[in-house]
N, C-alpha and C positions, 0 to 999 in steps of 0.2 A: 568541393565537399572532403573532410576528413572522414576517416574508415568509419566513427561510429555516428556522425552524420552531427547534427546542429546544437548547439547547450549554449542556452541565453540564461545571464547572470543578472539578476536584477538588483541589486544593494548598491544603496546611499553612500558607504563606510567607503572610500578610495580603498584602503590599506586592503579591507575585507574583499572588496569587488579585484582586485589584483591576485588576490591568491588566489580564490575560487577562478580566475579567470587563467594562472599560471595553472594548477591543478587538473583543472578538464579539457586544456590544451597537449598536455604532457599524456593523460589518458589517453587522448587521439581523437577530441572533437573537434569541430571548427565552430569556435567562439565568440559569440558578440556577446556587449553588455551594454545597460542601462542603469541611471542613476537615480529614475523616480519612477511611480509603479504605472504612468499613464505613457512615458516611452517606452515602458517593458513591455507593455501588451504588444504595440505597435509593432515593436522590435520581434515579439513572437509571433505576430501575424507575419509578418511580413518575409521572416527569414525561415518561418515552417519548422520552426524548434523541435525536436525530439526528449530537450530532455528542459529543463529550468530549474534553476537554484533561485528560490522566490523570499526576502527580507519581508519579516512580517510591522517591522516599524521603518515606514518609509516616508517622507517630506511632504507629498502631497496627498495621495490616499494610500491606506494602508493593504498588507497584503493579502487581507481576506477577499477587500473587493477586485482586488488585481487578479486573484484566481477565479472569481466567478465570473468576470471577465474572460479569463482564458479557457474558462470551460464553455465558453459559449459558440467558439469556433474551434480550439484544439482539443487534442487527446494525447498531449505533451506528458510525460512523466513529470512531476514536480514534488522537488522536495524544498519545505518551509523552512528558513533559518531564524531562527528566533530563541531569546533569551529569557522565555516564559515558558514554564512547561507545567501549567498548571492548569486543572481537567477543563473548565470552560475555554480556554485557548482549544488545547486539542480538538474539540467537539465541534470548534467553528471552522478549525483546519481540515480535518475530517468530512464532514460535512461539506466545506466546499469544494471538496475533488483533490483533494492533498494526498499522495501517494507515501510519502515517508516524511521525516523531520528531522531537522539534527539542530539541538541546544549549544550557542553559542557560551564559552569557545569549544568549537570544533577541531578535532586532528583531521587533514588532510587525507592521511589516510583510511579513517572511518568513512568522509564524503565518499572516496572512489569507492570504497565498499558496498555503500549503502546506490549507489547509483548501478553499478556492477550487478548488484542484487534486483533490483526494478526492471531495469532491462533485460533480464532473464524470464521475466514473465512476460505471458503472452497478451498484446490486446484482443478485445474480439467485440468493438465499441465503434463507435462511428467513427470511420477516416482510420480507422485501425490499419496497421503495417506489419507483416512478419518481421519480428524484430532480431536486433544486431546483435547475437550473443560477444558480449567482450570476454575475452581473455584475460583481462587486468585486474588483480585484486581479486580475484574470484577462485572460490574452492573447488578442488576439482570437479564437484559434481553438484550441477544445479537444482534446491528442492523439488521444481517445479518438475522436470523430468520423471516422466511415468516410471516407475520399476519395473520389468517381468511380471511381479505376482500383485500388481495394481489394479483393481477393477476400474474400468470405464466409468461404469454405471453403477451408482451405491443408490439403493431407495431404504427409506426408512417411515413410517407412519406417514403416508400419501407422498412424500418428499422424495424425486428422483432428481439423483445431481451426474452430469455426463462428464467427465473430466477431462475430455477431447474436445469438443466445442465448447464448453466451459460454462453451461447452462445449469439452469434450475428450474423446476417446475413443482407446483404444489396439488395436488390432485389435478393436474394436466393443463393447471395455468401459470404460462411462463411468470417468473419472478428476477426483477430487476436488482442485480447485486455489484457492491463492487468489486475491486481486486481483494481486495482485503477480508473483505465479508465471506466471496467464496473461498478464498484459502484456509478462511479459519472452520469454514461448515467443511469444508472436505477432509483435514484432518480431526473433525470431529466424527463425522462418517466414519472414517477409514478406522478411526480410534472403535467404533461397536461396542461403543461403553465404557472404554476405557477411560480414569481420570488424565485429561491434561492440564497440568500443570501451566500456570500465566506465563514462566520463562520459557516452555514448549509454544506457547501459540504466539510469543512475540519474535522465537525462528523461524516461524509459518508465515508471518506475515513480511519480515526481513528476508526470505525466500535465501538464508544462508543456513551455510552448516559450520555456526559457528562452537568449539572446543566447547566441553564442560563449563572451562575456565573465566568465559566472556561474561564481559560485566554487563546486566541487564539493569537498565534504570528504574527507578518507579515509574518514571515517567513512562517507559516503553510499557510497562503494565498497566497503566493508566488506557494508554490510546487502544490497548487490546479490548477493556473493560467496555472503552468507546465503542468501539467495532460490535461487541456483543452484543451490545445495547440497543445499535440500530439494526444489526441483523432481527434481533426478537421482533421489534418495532414493525419490520419488513414480514416477519413470518407471522406477527397477531399473534405472540405466544401468550398463553393464558398463564401469569405467573403464580397462579396456585397450584395449576394442572399442565405443565410443559409438556406439549407434545413430543419437541425437539432436543432442548437446548437446557439442562438443568446444573445449579451453580453448586461445586461443592466449598461450604463455604474455610477462606483461608486456606485453600489450596489453587481450586481452579475451577474448569468445567469438564462436562461428560455428555455423552448422550443420552438421551429421555430412551427407558425402555420400550420395546414396542409393544403395538397394539394389537388387539385381533382385525383383518381386516375388516373396513365398513363401519368402523368405533371413530367417533373423533373424539 
């Protein structure tokens, strides 16, 4: 097995499939490919993939169904490749368990950066293993590494987030969050009420320190809105009187003001 583990490419277009195979092989993965969804699921299962690139438009079953099947047995990092960036498609991909997505046509450098960013994030779910930290295409300091001034445990209005164990509780009850939902909540809690722009939150989800001139697409910002919506649903937020997440119209989001202990 190569240094970074196993990558599986599920893509029906031979040219794109060969490009992805080449990019991931050069990056240090052992790469396997499949031209349709059903075969892709079996390759992911048999090769115990660490990373999967998954096209949405496959000839037999679509990428959303492939992803749902993969998530029954695998915690691999999954990047969806799509020519569609409408919100319903993003919502379906994220809800099905995708870690990231890239719109076609894509740049090989961007794919490598996205995969590097995902692999710097720890997994604390079923079958989680300690991630291999890639050195290729990565900024020198990953966003997921705690700084000396970071507080491991953050609390606000009955919510407790432990950054080291990547767990969240609300009034003592555990709350199951996806990686992206956890990272967004962590950034907002650390902000202490300061406004986080959608661009800031895109970078938090990607886990990369992009420079200020990096391009952030509307699809990236819509994905953040989808994550925030899912987070609010899990927190059972009251839209008229939110306890944790406030929308700053036209800008982004911030933490809701603190409430006296015992007040709901």
